[in-house]
SERO-4910 file (N, C-alpha, C, O; in steps of 0.05 Angstrom, whole numbers):
BEGIN
 pado doro    nc1    nc2    nc3   cac1   cac2   cac3    cc1    cc2    cc3    oc1    oc2    oc3
  Met    A    239    187    -38    220    181    -61    237    154    -72    221    136    -74
  Leu    A    258    147    -78    270    114    -82    255     98    -77    239     84    -90
  Ala    A    265    102    -40    255     80    -28    222     67    -11    216     47      4
  Ser    A    204     93    -24    177     99    -26    168     84    -47    151     66    -45
  Met    A    184     93    -72    174     79    -90    180     39    -96    168     20   -104
  Ala    A    206     45    -85    212      4    -77    192    -12    -66    184    -33    -74
  Lys    A    183      6    -37    174     -8    -27    143    -14    -38    130    -35    -38
  Leu    A    133     15    -50    114      5    -62    103    -18    -83     83    -32    -83
  Lys    A    126    -15   -100    124    -52   -121    124    -66   -116    111    -83   -128
  Ala    A    145    -73    -87    152    -85    -78    117   -107    -63    102   -125    -70
  Gly    A    122    -90    -41    100   -102    -30     69   -105    -53     53   -124    -52
  Arg    A     67    -85    -69     49   -103    -97     52   -129   -107     35   -147   -109
  Met    A     77   -128   -114     85   -156   -130     85   -172   -110     69   -190   -108
  Met    A    106   -168    -91     92   -196    -61     57   -209    -63     50   -233    -67
  Arg    A     40   -185    -59     15   -193    -55      3   -198    -84    -18   -212    -85
  Leu    A     15   -189   -111      8   -211   -131     16   -229   -138      0   -240   -154
  Val    A     42   -244   -133     56   -266   -125     45   -296   -109     41   -319   -116
  Thr    A     42   -284    -90     27   -293    -69     -6   -304    -71    -13   -325    -61
  Asp    A    -17   -293    -79    -48   -288   -103    -40   -309   -123    -53   -330   -119
  Gly    A    -27   -309   -140    -18   -331   -154    -15   -351   -146    -26   -367   -161
  Cys    A     -2   -366   -121      7   -385   -115    -22   -402   -100    -28   -426    -98
  Leu    A    -35   -376    -91    -58   -386    -79    -75   -391    -92    -93   -404    -81
  Gln    A    -77   -380   -124    -97   -388   -140    -85   -420   -149    -99   -440   -154
  Tyr    A    -58   -419   -149    -45   -451   -163    -60   -468   -140    -83   -474   -141
  Trp    A    -46   -473   -122    -47   -492   -101    -73   -497    -92    -80   -520    -85
  Gly    A    -89   -478    -91   -127   -475    -90   -124   -491    -59   -104   -494    -44
  Gly    A   -146   -496    -58   -142   -503    -18   -126   -508    -14   -109   -490    -17
  Ala    A   -115   -534     -4    -84   -534      0    -65   -502      5    -54   -494     26
  Gly    A    -66   -495    -12    -57   -462     -1    -66   -458     21    -48   -463     37
  Tyr    A    -89   -449     34   -109   -440     46   -100   -459     78   -110   -451     98
  Leu    A    -86   -476     79    -77   -486     94    -51   -481    114    -28   -487    110
  Trp    A    -69   -464    148    -49   -443    166    -22   -473    167    -27   -490    183
  Glu    A     -5   -476    156     25   -483    166     31   -484    147     55   -484    142
  Ser    A      8   -484    124     29   -487     90     48   -455     83     41   -432     88
  Pro    A     69   -463     73     82   -433     65     59   -412     51     53   -389     57
  Thr    A     51   -427     33     39   -403     15     18   -387     26      8   -369     12
  Ala    A     10   -393     52     -8   -388     69      2   -360     88     -8   -338     92
  Arg    A     30   -377     98     41   -356    112     52   -330     86     45   -306     87
  Ala    A     63   -339     73     74   -318     52     54   -296     45     60   -272     42
  Phe    A     22   -308     43      5   -290     36      2   -272     56      4   -247     53
  Arg    A     -6   -286     83     -8   -268    112     19   -246    117     18   -223    126
  Asp    A     42   -261    108     62   -228    108     62   -219     81     85   -211     76
  Ser    A     48   -216     62     51   -187     41     29   -172     58     28   -147     58
  Arg    A     15   -186     71     -6   -156     72      9   -146     98     14   -122     98
  Leu    A     18   -161    119     36   -145    135     44   -119    118     34    -97    120
  Ala    A     68   -125     97     92   -125     80     76    -89     71     90    -69     71
  Ser    A     50    -89     66     46    -58     49     24    -48     72      6    -33     64
  Ile    A     25    -56    104     26    -31    120     36    -22    142     31      0    152
  Gly    A     57    -44    156     83    -48    170     92    -21    151     83    -20    129
  Gly    A    110      1    159    136     25    153    115     44    137    125     62    124
  Gly    A     89     42    137     69     52    115     51     48    106     58     30     90
  Ala    A     26     51    103     11     35     86     17     50     54     30     70     50
  Asp    A      3     34     34     17     35      0      7     74     -3     20     92    -14
  Glu    A    -21     75     11    -21     97      1     -6    129      7     -6    150     -5
  Val    A      7    118     32     22    142     47     54    139     34     71    156     38
  Met    A     59    111     16     76    108     -1     67    131    -28     82    150    -35
  Leu    A     49    127    -36     36    149    -58     42    165    -52     62    175    -64
  Gln    A     30    180    -31     34    207    -23     63    216    -17     68    234    -31
  Ile    A     87    208      3    106    212     -8    116    210    -40    128    230    -48
  Ile    A    112    191    -54    115    199    -84    112    227    -91    129    244    -96
  Ser    A     92    230    -90     74    244   -110     84    279    -95     90    300   -104
  Lys    A     82    272    -77     95    308    -69    127    307    -65    136    329    -58
  Ala    A    145    286    -68    165    297    -81    171    295   -107    192    305   -115
  Met    A    153    281   -127    144    298   -160    122    322   -166    112    333   -186
  Gly    A    119    323   -139    104    366   -141     77    352   -164     71    363   -185
  Thr    A     65    332   -156     47    328   -171     28    319   -150     20    297   -157
  Leu    A     16    327   -124      7    319   -100    -15    342    -90    -11    363    -77
  Pro    A    -40    332   -101    -64    344   -105    -67    367    -90    -68    360    -67
  Arg    A    -68    392    -91    -80    418    -65   -102    413    -57   -121    404    -70
  Ser    A   -102    420    -34   -128    412    -18   -138    441    -26   -127    462    -34
  Asn    A   -166    434    -20   -188    468    -26   -194    476      7   -209    494     15
  His    A   -181    459     22   -182    488     55   -158    492     55   -137    480     57
  Gly    A   -168    521     50   -152    544     55   -121    538     49   -104    556     52
***
């Protein structure tokens, strides 16, 4: 559960920070060779690889006992 919490928080924080950097650098941040653009692309992969954010939320909520029950039997 703690690993899922850490991955979820780190992935979301990485996207938040890189988005702010793109906003700061403007058009220069979108250049393919830009370290900012590379970090932005990598941040999206971090939230997909090893389990999407939704999967991490499901693992956390299941461990905490707050996972909604299914209406299907």
